[in-house]
C-alpha positions in Angstrom: 9.2 26.4 -10.3 5.6 25.5 -11.0 4.2 24.1 -7.6 2.2 21.0 -8.1 -1.2 19.8 -6.7 -1.3 16.7 -4.8 -4.6 15.4 -3.4 -4.8 12.8 -0.2 -7.8 10.8 -0.7 -10.1 9.1 1.8 -8.1 9.9 4.8 -11.1 9.1 6.7 -9.2 9.8 10.4 -7.6 12.9 9.1 -4.1 11.5 9.9 -2.3 11.3 7.0 -0.4 14.6 7.7 0.2 13.4 11.3 1.8 10.0 10.6 4.1 11.1 8.3 6.8 14.0 7.4 5.5 15.6 4.3 7.9 18.4 4.6 10.5 17.3 2.0 7.6 18.2 -0.8 6.5 21.7 0.9 8.8 23.7 -1.4 7.2 22.0 -4.6 3.8 20.5 -3.9 0.5 21.9 -2.6 -1.2 19.2 -0.7 -5.1 19.0 -0.1 -6.6 16.4 2.1 -10.0 14.8 1.5 -11.6 13.0 4.3 -15.0 11.8 3.1 -15.7 9.4 0.2 -16.5 11.3 -3.0 -19.7 8.7 -3.5 -19.3 8.9 -7.4 -17.2 9.3 -10.3 -18.6 12.5 -11.4 -17.9 14.0 -7.8 -14.6 12.4 -8.0 -13.8 14.1 -11.4 -15.0 17.5 -9.9 -12.9 17.4 -7.0 -9.5 16.3 -8.9 -9.8 18.0 -12.1 -7.0 20.4 -11.1 -4.3 18.0 -9.4 -1.5 16.5 -11.0 -0.8 14.0 -8.2 -3.2 11.8 -6.3 -2.7 9.6 -3.3 -5.2 7.0 -3.0 -6.1 4.4 -0.4 -6.6 1.0 -1.9 -9.9 0.4 -3.7 -11.6 3.3 -1.7 -12.0 5.6 -4.9 -12.4 3.9 -8.1 -10.3 5.1 -11.3 -11.7 3.6 -14.2 -11.5 4.7 -17.6 -14.0 7.5 -17.5 -12.2 9.1 -14.6 -8.9 9.1 -16.3 -10.2 10.6 -19.5 -11.8 13.4 -17.3 -8.6 14.2 -15.3 -6.1 15.3 -18.1 -3.8 17.3 -15.7 -3.2 13.9 -13.6 0.3 12.9 -13.8 1.1 10.5 -10.9 -1.4 8.1 -8.9 -0.1 6.5 -6.0 -2.1 3.8 -4.1 -1.4 2.2 -0.8 -0.3 -1.6 -1.4 1.1 -3.2 -4.7 -2.3 -4.3 -6.1 -5.6 -2.0 -6.5 -8.1 -3.7 -8.4 -10.0 -0.2 -8.5 -7.6 1.1 -10.9 -7.7 0.6 -14.5 -3.9 0.3 -15.3 -4.5 0.2 -19.0 -6.4 3.3 -19.1 -4.0 5.1 -16.9 -1.0 3.8 -19.4 -3.3 5.1 -22.2 -3.6 8.6 -20.6 0.2 8.8 -19.6 -0.5 8.6 -16.0 2.3 6.9 -13.9 0.7 4.5 -11.1 2.9 3.5 -8.3 2.1 1.5 -5.0 3.6 1.2 -1.6 4.5 -1.8 0.8 2.3 -2.7 3.8 3.1 -4.2 7.2 2.5 -7.5 8.1 -1.1 -9.1 7.9 -3.2 -6.7 10.4 -6.4 -8.4 8.7 -5.3 -11.7 10.6 -6.1 -10.0 13.8 -9.4 -8.5 12.9 -10.4 -11.8 11.6 -9.6 -13.5 15.0 -11.5 -10.4 16.6 -14.7 -10.8 15.0 -14.7 -14.6 15.4 -14.3 -13.5 19.1 -17.0 -11.3 19.1 -19.5 -13.5 17.5 -18.7 -16.5 19.9 -18.1 -14.2 23.2 -19.9 -11.0 22.6 -17.1 -8.9 24.1 -18.4 -5.7 22.5 -22.1 -6.3 23.2 -21.4 -6.9 26.8 -19.3 -3.9 26.9 -21.9 -1.6 25.7 -24.2 -2.9 27.9 -22.5 -2.6 31.2 -21.5 1.0 30.1 -25.2 1.5 29.3 -25.6 0.3 32.8 -27.9 -2.5 32.0 -28.4 -5.8 34.0 -25.7 -8.2 34.5 -24.6 -10.7 31.8 -27.0 -12.1 29.5 -24.9 -13.9 26.9 -23.8 -17.3 27.0 -20.7 -17.6 25.1 -19.0 -20.5 23.0 -15.7 -21.8 23.5 -13.7 -22.2 20.0 -11.5 -24.6 21.3 -12.0 -27.9 19.5 -14.0 -26.2 17.0 -13.1 -26.4 13.2 -12.1 -23.2 11.4 -12.7 -23.3 7.3 -10.3 -21.1 5.4 -11.0 -20.3 1.9 -7.8 -19.2 0.5 -4.6 -20.3 2.4 -2.2 -17.8 1.2 0.1 -15.7 3.7 -3.0 -14.3 5.4 -5.1 -17.3 5.4 -2.0 -19.3 6.9 -1.4 -16.8 9.3 -5.3 -17.1 10.8 -4.9 -21.0 10.5 -1.8 -20.5 13.1 -3.6 -18.4 15.4 -6.8 -20.8 15.4 -4.6 -23.7 16.0 -3.1 -22.0 18.8 -6.4 -21.6 20.2 -7.1 -25.3 20.1 -9.1 -25.1 16.8 -8.8 -27.5 14.0 -8.1 -26.0 10.6 -9.5 -27.1 7.0 -8.9 -25.2 3.8 -10.0 -25.0 0.3 -9.5 -22.7 -2.7 -9.3 -23.5 -6.4 -6.0 -24.0 -6.6 -5.1 -25.1 -3.4 -3.5 -28.9 -3.2 -3.4 -31.5 -0.4 0.5 -30.9 -0.4 0.1 -27.0 0.2 -2.0 -27.6 3.0 0.3 -30.2 4.9 2.9 -28.0 4.7 0.9 -25.3 6.3 -0.4 -27.8 8.9 -3.8 -27.6 7.7 -6.3 -30.3 6.6 -7.5 -30.2 2.8 -11.1 -30.0 2.1 -13.3 -29.9 -0.9 -15.5 -27.0 -1.3 -18.3 -28.8 -0.2 -16.9 -30.5 2.5 -15.6 -27.0 4.0 -18.8 -25.1 4.2 -20.8 -28.2 5.4 -18.4 -29.1 8.2 -16.9 -25.9 9.5 -17.9 -23.9 12.6 -16.2 -20.8 11.5 -15.7 -20.0 8.1 -13.2 -17.4 7.1 -12.4 -15.9 3.4 -9.0 -14.7 2.6 -8.9 -14.6 -1.2 -8.2 -11.7 -3.8 -11.1 -10.5 -5.8 -10.8 -11.2 -9.2 -13.1 -12.3 -11.9 -12.6 -15.8 -10.8 -13.5 -15.2 -7.1 -16.5 -12.7 -7.5 -19.6 -14.5 -6.4 -17.6 -17.7 -5.4 -19.5 -18.0 -2.3 -23.0 -18.5 -3.3 -26.4 -19.4 -2.1 -25.4 -23.2 -2.4 -22.5 -22.9 -0.2 -24.5 -20.9 2.3 -27.0 -23.4 2.5 -24.5 -26.3 3.1 -23.5 -24.4 6.4 -24.5 -25.6 9.9 -27.3 -23.6 11.5 -24.8 -23.3 14.4 -21.9 -21.7 11.9 -20.5 -18.3 11.4 -19.1 -16.6 8.3 -16.6 -14.3 8.2 -15.3 -11.8 5.4 -12.2 -9.6 5.6 -11.5 -10.1 2.2 -13.7 -8.5 -0.4 -17.5 -7.9 -0.3 -18.3 -9.0 -3.9 -16.7 -12.7 -3.1 -19.9 -13.5 -1.3 -23.4 -13.3 -2.8 -24.5 -10.8 -0.5 -28.1 -11.0 -1.3 -28.1 -14.7 -0.3 -26.0 -14.0 2.8 -28.6 -11.6 3.7 -31.4 -14.1 3.6 -29.6 -16.8 5.5 -29.1 -14.1 8.3 -32.6 -12.9 8.1 -33.8 -16.5 8.4 -31.4 -17.4 10.7 -30.3 -20.4 9.2 -26.8 -19.6 10.1 -25.7 -18.5 13.6 -24.2 -15.3 12.4 -21.6 -13.4 10.3 -18.8 -11.1 11.0 -18.2 -8.6 7.9 -15.5 -5.9 7.3 -16.0 -5.8 3.6 -19.2 -5.2 1.2 -20.6 -5.2 -2.1 -21.0 -1.2 -2.0 -18.5 0.7 0.5 -19.3 2.7 2.3 -21.9 0.4 3.5 -25.4 2.4 2.9 -27.2 3.8 5.7 -30.3 2.1 4.9 -28.3 -1.6 4.5 -30.3 -4.1 6.4 -26.9 -5.5 7.6 -26.9 -2.7 9.8 -30.0 -4.0 11.7 -29.3 -7.5 12.0 -28.3 -8.5 15.7 -26.5 -11.9 14.4 -24.2 -10.1 12.5 -21.0 -8.2 13.6 -20.1 -5.4 11.2 -17.1 -3.2 10.8 -16.0 -0.3 8.5 -13.2 -2.1 6.0 -10.5 -2.0 8.8 -8.6 -5.0 7.7 -5.6 -2.9 6.8 -6.2 0.3 8.9 -3.3 0.3 11.7 -1.1 3.2 12.8 1.7 0.8 11.8 0.6 0.1 8.5 -0.5 3.9 7.6 3.1 4.9 8.6 4.7 2.8 6.3 2.0 3.6 3.4 2.4 7.4 3.9 6.1 7.5 4.1 6.6 5.4 1.0 4.0 7.7 -0.7 6.1 10.3 0.0 9.1 8.7 -1.2 7.0 7.8 -4.4 6.3 11.4 -5.1 9.7 12.4 -4.5 11.4 9.5 -6.8 8.6 10.6 -9.6 9.9 14.2 -9.3 13.3 13.1 -10.1 12.0 10.9 -12.9 12.7 7.8 -11.4 9.1 6.2 -10.3 9.5 3.8 -7.6 7.4 0.8 -7.4 5.7 1.2 -10.4 2.4 -0.7 -11.1 1.5 -1.9 -14.6 
């Protein structure tokens, strides 16, 4: 039996082979792990030209039409999650590539959102770093979130979970999105607001939308200009939802108090990005869904997906 080649992409922590049992595939498949980003379509094509199977992390490596056209050996592409905007599903279909997904565990991004809020308001990591560096005793004055207003842009499953945590911390919650209704907000225990009201009145604004043509650039210069000078913006959704140039301007001019960012217009975030140098920004390297629990399920279902495809029975097919 001819052995197939399988590539595991963007395993930044080198944990894919430890967090799941790949042995059921050992007699049929040779696995290669890539632990750094390719950086370009050309680099991805050069690295993957001899692989029949590719296991991708959601929206890390792009698979546009040009990549599919240049990978004639590719037959199966499995992505983490059941949605990946970086994969051109029509192009995959046109080139006879089966695309499948995996489930994910819970909403780990909710915890990260709250963590970013607490770092912005209480400077926990900042003071931790100072103490370990042997610097002088406390220098920051924190802010209590109790009584403050959290504005949630996008009140789906994740946004609703964040709202529940915020309320448990004594915060008021308001929400807006283009399709959101006052009735939906009422069921979630959240107050409906217009977009203008949310940006003008919230102390913490957090974004929980899927990136689409409709949401790209949804938070623009005018929205940021409405924010209080004491307000914070948190984006754990997708970078392009926010006009990054406009956000950079208001942060540099200190027209808002700060931002907590896990996602960016270009990822990985370039080394020369001005965001890396601002003291009113907390940045993390797209950690939203990166938990051991999530990875265990992703890789387990990736293995199941490969086995299903080998039997002619693809699981969780997309497109």
